[in-house]
N, C-alpha and C positions, 0 to 999 in steps of 0.2 A: 503494500500500500504506499509505503514512503516513496517508492519509484513513480507511482502515480500522482502523488501530491507532494513534490519536493518542497520543503520549507514548512509545509503545513502539518506533515507527519514525521516525526524524528525518533530516534532511538533515545530513550531516557538514559541520561548520563549515570545516575546512580544505581540503576537496576537493569542496565542495557544487557548485561550478560545473561539475563534470563529472558530475553526477547521482548520486554515491556517497551511500548512506545508512548510518546506524548502526541497529542493530536490537537490541532487548532480547530475547535468545534464551532467557531463564530462564522459558519457559512463557506469556509474554504473547502472543507470536505463534505460530501453529500450526506444527508442523515442516514440513508441506508448503509453506507460504508462505516460511519460511526458506530452504528448497531452491530455490524460485522466485527469490529474491533472489540466491542464490550463482550459480545457473545463468545469471541475466541479468549478474552481474558478469563471470563467466567469458567469456560471449559478447562482452561490451563489450570486454574485454581483447584477446581473440583479433582481434576486428575492427579494432582500432587498430593491430595488427602489420602490417608489410609483408607482402604476399602470400607472399614468399619464406621468411618466417619463421613462417608459420602451419602448424599441424599439418594433416595431410592426413587 
């Protein structure tokens, strides 16, 4: 996504090694793509949880 929106989506400096991004959501990135980023973030967090702690 950073390639599609240079300057609007960037790798976060403090947690970039985990693949987290910073996105300018003030209209530079379409809403559907912001939702994609949020969904991917949530999926990554859930995947990192122990199976016993994951939502069913």
